[in-house]
DODREN-197278 format. One record per residue (C-alpha): x, y, z; residue in one letter; residue number from 1. Coordinates in steps of 0.1 Angstrom, whole numbers, plus 5000, padded with zeros to 4 digits. Layout:
! DODREN-197278
> X;Y;Z;A;NUM
...
This chain:
! DODREN-197278
> 9543;6332;6719;M;1
> 9567;6337;6745;L;2
> 9600;6358;6740;T;3
> 9635;6350;6740;E;4
> 9635;6360;6777;R;5
> 9607;6345;6787;Q;6
> 9619;6314;6775;K;7
> 9651;6316;6793;L;8
> 9633;6323;6824;I;9
> 9614;6297;6821;L;10
> 9641;6271;6813;K;11
> 9660;6282;6846;T;12
> 9631;6278;6866;I;13
> 9624;6243;6851;I;14
> 9663;6233;6855;R;15
> 9666;6248;6888;D;16
> 9636;6232;6904;F;17
> 9644;6199;6887;T;18
> 9678;6199;6907;Q;19
> 9667;6218;6941;E;20
> 9631;6206;6943;H;21
> 9627;6240;6960;E;22
> 9603;6270;6947;P;23
> 9622;6292;6925;V;24
> 9626;6335;6931;G;25
> 9637;6360;6911;S;26
> 9670;6365;6923;K;27
> 9680;6329;6917;T;28
> 9669;6330;6884;V;29
> 9690;6361;6880;M;30
> 9722;6350;6892;K;31
> 9718;6318;6866;Q;32
> 9704;6334;6832;L;33
> 9733;6339;6805;P;34
> 9721;6374;6797;I;35
> 9722;6401;6821;K;36
> 9684;6413;6837;V;37
> 9677;6430;6867;S;38
> 9657;6411;6896;S;39
> 9626;6437;6892;A;40
> 9623;6429;6855;T;41
> 9623;6391;6861;I;42
> 9598;6396;6886;R;43
> 9576;6409;6855;N;44
> 9582;6387;6833;E;45
> 9576;6355;6859;M;46
> 9542;6371;6864;A;47
> 9540;6370;6826;V;48
> 9544;6334;6828;L;49
> 9522;6329;6853;E;50
> 9498;6347;6836;E;51
> 9505;6320;6808;K;52
> 9495;6291;6833;G;53
> 9536;6281;6828;L;54
> 9542;6287;6864;I;55
> 9527;6283;6897;E;56
> 9530;6298;6934;K;57
> 9534;6273;6963;T;58
> 9524;6299;6984;H;59
> 9518;6337;6988;S;60
> 9551;6344;6995;S;61
> 9569;6316;6976;S;62
> 9591;6317;6943;G;63
> 9575;6296;6918;R;64
> 9574;6264;6903;V;65
> 9565;6250;6868;P;66
> 9532;6242;6859;S;67
> 9518;6211;6842;T;68
> 9515;6236;6814;E;69
> 9545;6249;6820;G;70
> 9570;6213;6819;Y;71
> 9545;6206;6784;R;72
> 9557;6237;6768;Y;73
> 9594;6229;6777;Y;74
> 9593;6191;6764;L;75
> 9578;6208;6731;D;76
> 9599;6238;6726;N;77
> 9629;6241;6746;L;78
> 9641;6207;6761;V;79
> 9673;6198;6752;E;80
> 9691;6166;6754;P;81
> 9727;6168;6777;L;82
> 9759;6148;6767;K;83
> 9764;6127;6795;L;84
> 9797;6122;6814;P;85
> 9822;6097;6801;D;86
> 9817;6072;6830;S;87
> 9780;6069;6823;I;88
> 9788;6055;6786;Y;89
> 9816;6035;6797;N;90
> 9790;6019;6822;Q;91
> 9765;6009;6794;I;92
> 9793;5996;6776;G;93
> 9807;5977;6805;Y;94
> 9772;5960;6814;Q;95
> 9758;5951;6777;L;96
> 9794;5942;6766;D;97
> 9790;5905;6786;R;98
> 9781;5875;6771;P;99
> 9742;5868;6764;F;100
> 9727;5836;6753;H;101
> 9694;5848;6745;Q;102
> 9678;5881;6731;V;103
> 9654;5881;6766;N;104
> 9683;5883;6786;E;105
> 9698;5915;6770;I;106
> 9664;5935;6768;V;107
> 9663;5924;6807;Q;108
> 9698;5937;6813;E;109
> 9685;5971;6797;A;110
> 9663;5974;6819;A;111
> 9684;5968;6852;K;112
> 9709;5991;6836;I;113
> 9682;6019;6828;L;114
> 9675;6019;6867;S;115
> 9706;6012;6881;D;116
> 9719;6049;6859;L;117
> 9690;6069;6872;T;118
> 9672;6055;6906;N;119
> 9638;6055;6886;Y;120
> 9615;6027;6872;T;121
> 9625;6013;6839;A;122
> 9608;5990;6815;F;123
> 9623;5971;6789;A;124
> 9603;5955;6760;E;125
> 9619;5928;6734;G;126
> 9618;5934;6697;P;127
> 9584;5921;6676;E;128
> 9597;5884;6667;S;129
> 9572;5874;6644;H;130
> 9597;5868;6618;N;131
> 9621;5846;6634;V;132
> 9611;5810;6623;T;133
> 9612;5776;6643;V;134
> 9640;5758;6642;T;135
> 9630;5730;6663;G;136
> 9604;5712;6688;F;137
> 9609;5684;6718;R;138
> 9591;5672;6743;I;139
> 9611;5657;6775;V;140
> 9596;5636;6800;P;141
> 9597;5647;6839;L;142
> 9579;5621;6857;S;143
> 9550;5601;6854;N;144
> 9524;5628;6842;R;145
> 9548;5660;6838;Q;146
> 9569;5673;6804;V;147
> 9588;5700;6793;M;148
> 9577;5713;6760;A;149
> 9608;5733;6740;I;150
> 9606;5751;6712;L;151
> 9639;5768;6699;V;152
> 9641;5793;6675;T;153
> 9664;5808;6645;N;154
> 9676;5838;6670;D;155
> 9688;5813;6692;G;156
> 9655;5814;6722;N;157
> 9644;5789;6736;V;158
> 9613;5787;6749;Q;159
> 9601;5763;6775;N;160
> 9568;5753;6795;Q;161
> 9561;5725;6819;V;162
> 9529;5706;6810;Y;163
> 9506;5678;6831;A;164
> 9492;5656;6803;L;165
> 9468;5633;6810;P;166
> 9476;5599;6824;H;167
> 9471;5573;6798;N;168
> 9488;5592;6772;I;169
> 9519;5566;6761;H;170
> 9557;5573;6748;G;171
> 9551;5562;6715;D;172
> 9523;5589;6707;E;173
> 9542;5616;6723;I;174
> 9572;5605;6698;E;175
> 9549;5606;6667;K;176
> 9531;5639;6677;A;177
> 9569;5652;6681;V;178
> 9582;5639;6646;R;179
> 9546;5654;6628;M;180
> 9548;5689;6645;I;181
> 9587;5695;6636;N;182
> 9579;5679;6600;D;183
> 9551;5710;6597;E;184
> 9568;5737;6614;L;185
> 9601;5742;6615;V;186
> 9611;5762;6593;G;187
> 9578;5787;6593;K;188
> 9581;5819;6613;S;189
> 9555;5823;6641;L;190
> 9535;5850;6619;K;191
> 9532;5816;6591;Q;192
> 9516;5795;6623;I;193
> 9484;5803;6622;T;194
> 9453;5785;6647;P;195
> 9443;5773;6614;Q;196
> 9471;5756;6604;L;197
> 9473;5739;6641;L;198
> 9439;5730;6637;Q;199
> 9452;5715;6601;G;200
> 9476;5695;6622;L;201
> 9445;5674;6641;S;202
> 9435;5660;6610;N;203
> 9464;5642;6613;Y;204
> 9454;5630;6647;Q;205
> 9490;5634;6656;I;206
> 9487;5624;6691;G;207
> 9455;5601;6685;G;208
> 9431;5602;6709;E;209
> 9448;5632;6728;H;210
> 9457;5653;6697;T;211
> 9437;5683;6715;G;212
> 9459;5682;6746;E;213
> 9491;5682;6724;L;214
> 9479;5708;6701;L;215
> 9473;5729;6732;S;216
> 9508;5727;6745;L;217
> 9523;5735;6711;V;218
> 9500;5765;6710;E;219
> 9507;5778;6742;D;220
> 9544;5776;6738;V;221
> 9544;5794;6706;L;222
> 9518;5822;6718;K;223
> 9549;5831;6744;D;224
> 9576;5829;6714;A;225
> 9559;5853;6699;A;226
> 9548;5878;6728;S;227
> 9572;5910;6728;E;228
> 9585;5903;6763;Q;229
> 9585;5931;6792;M;230
> 9605;5934;6817;Y;231
> 9607;5959;6850;V;232
> 9632;5968;6872;D;233
> 9640;5991;6899;G;234
> 9599;5989;6913;Q;235
> 9613;6001;6947;I;236
> 9625;6036;6935;N;237
> 9590;6044;6934;L;238
> 9596;6048;6971;L;239
> 9619;6076;6966;N;240
> 9592;6099;6950;N;241
> 9562;6095;6976;S;242
> 9556;6113;7007;S;243
> 9540;6094;7039;K;244
> 9504;6112;7035;E;245
> 9500;6086;7001;D;246
> 9515;6052;7011;V;247
> 9480;6035;7000;Q;248
> 9486;6051;6965;D;249
> 9520;6040;6964;L;250
> 9510;6004;6971;R;251
> 9484;6003;6942;S;252
> 9508;6017;6919;L;253
> 9534;5990;6930;Y;254
> 9512;5965;6923;E;255
> 9501;5979;6890;L;256
> 9539;5982;6884;V;257
> 9545;5947;6895;D;258
> 9521;5931;6877;K;259
> 9528;5946;6843;N;260
> 9486;5953;6845;D;261
> 9488;5991;6824;L;262
> 9525;5996;6812;F;263
> 9521;5974;6784;P;264
> 9498;5988;6770;S;265
> 9510;6024;6776;L;266
> 9544;6017;6757;L;267
> 9523;6001;6728;N;268
> 9500;6035;6727;S;269
> 9533;6052;6715;E;270
> 9536;6059;6682;S;271
> 9571;6035;6668;K;272
> 9573;6060;6640;D;273
> 9574;6092;6659;S;274
> 9600;6118;6645;D;275
> 9611;6125;6682;F;276
> 9635;6098;6692;P;277
> 9619;6100;6731;V;278
> 9587;6109;6737;Q;279
> 9573;6125;6772;V;280
> 9538;6121;6790;R;281
> 9533;6136;6820;L;282
> 9513;6125;6846;G;283
> 9476;6140;6839;S;284
> 9485;6128;6806;E;285
> 9482;6092;6814;L;286
> 9453;6071;6819;P;287
> 9456;6063;6852;N;288
> 9448;6087;6886;E;289
> 9481;6068;6903;L;290
> 9502;6085;6880;L;291
> 9496;6121;6885;K;292
> 9526;6130;6897;N;293
> 9549;6108;6876;Y;294
> 9561;6114;6842;S;295
> 9568;6087;6813;L;296
> 9594;6087;6794;L;297
> 9594;6059;6761;T;298
> 9622;6054;6731;A;299
> 9621;6029;6705;T;300
> 9647;6011;6693;Y;301
> 9651;5994;6659;N;302
> 9669;5963;6650;V;303
> 9666;5962;6612;G;304
> 9644;5932;6600;E;305
> 9641;5922;6633;H;306
> 9619;5947;6644;G;307
> 9619;5976;6668;K;308
> 9612;5973;6705;G;309
> 9607;5998;6736;T;310
> 9628;6013;6763;I;311
> 9607;6034;6794;A;312
> 9613;6051;6823;L;313
> 9591;6058;6847;L;314
> 9596;6086;6875;G;315
> 9587;6124;6895;P;316
> 9576;6149;6870;T;317
> 9605;6172;6884;N;318
> 9628;6152;6872;M;319
> 9656;6165;6851;P;320
> 9644;6157;6817;Y;321
> 9674;6172;6794;S;322
> 9695;6148;6810;Q;323
> 9669;6118;6810;M;324
> 9660;6127;6770;I;325
> 9698;6123;6761;G;326
> 9703;6091;6783;L;327
> 9673;6075;6762;L;328
> 9688;6086;6731;E;329
> 9723;6075;6739;Y;330
> 9709;6040;6752;F;331
> 9687;6034;6726;R;332
> 9716;6029;6697;N;333
> 9735;6010;6720;E;334
> 9706;5982;6729;L;335
> 9700;5978;6689;A;336
> 9739;5979;6680;K;337
> 9740;5946;6707;K;338
> 9710;5930;6700;L;339
> 9717;5936;6657;L;340
> 9755;5916;6671;D;341
> 9736;5890;6687;Y;342
> 9714;5881;6656;Y;343
> 9743;5884;6636;G;344
> 9758;5852;6653;K;345
> 9729;5834;6636;F;346
> 9731;5841;6602;Q;347
């Protein structure tokens, strides 16, 4: 247990270090504390905090910097979300207020807004879409062998993919398949359209000898429509938090972020029913050595019957947590309002 004075000193060290990025000495702490304490007393308390592993020296004559354990204690016990400047709230409102034509456009814009506001790498994952229903399916010829498959759902989303079909498939086969697929799928939710249901369609020989190819095409489009879309913005901001010594690590991390190999699993591993609006994991708590000098902040937003999604920020360990947590708490609510407003147009 820390005393109230020790808590104040730890908070002051972390706040100053996240702003100045320099080790913090006792005189600096003394000037910033809201209580009157001598420099000698502060040095003694800093020695206690160091013994507890919450702060550490960078070299013998330096001030102190927070340790990983210090950040963890601060995040679990001391951090308080800060109210942001009105200009930030106005910018969020302005960028979310423009017209959007699909849910995915809103989610993608959310990642861009967060990256622009923080200069960190931002992630946004759309709400679960299993409960949306199919309102139409079309196959549009593009050339002799290429077609575009289009799936429309009741939330206004349009999913399309281009396919190459066998050269000997006829237009009347495709038209018959589209009619039967619409008869069976329209009005059903994505959750209801199981592989078993699609297999049942094959018994109708909806495409004659090409049933397998056409059903595979439908299954691909449905799978994409049901998947939670992940958007990333601000990958270049990783450069802001690197040094010349770790260029190779930075290149690997950039590729990791750009290809979305790791972060969907990281975000999905967060509990969407947590009591804390914003969760923070430090680099040492993340399952990749490339992230050791970073922190991942995640927040869930709730769109009622339309499900839950996630927004996240990847930034340096010494980021200003109070501001970032305050930003994510506010933004998740604004994003949920925007999505509820969008869904309301289709009810």
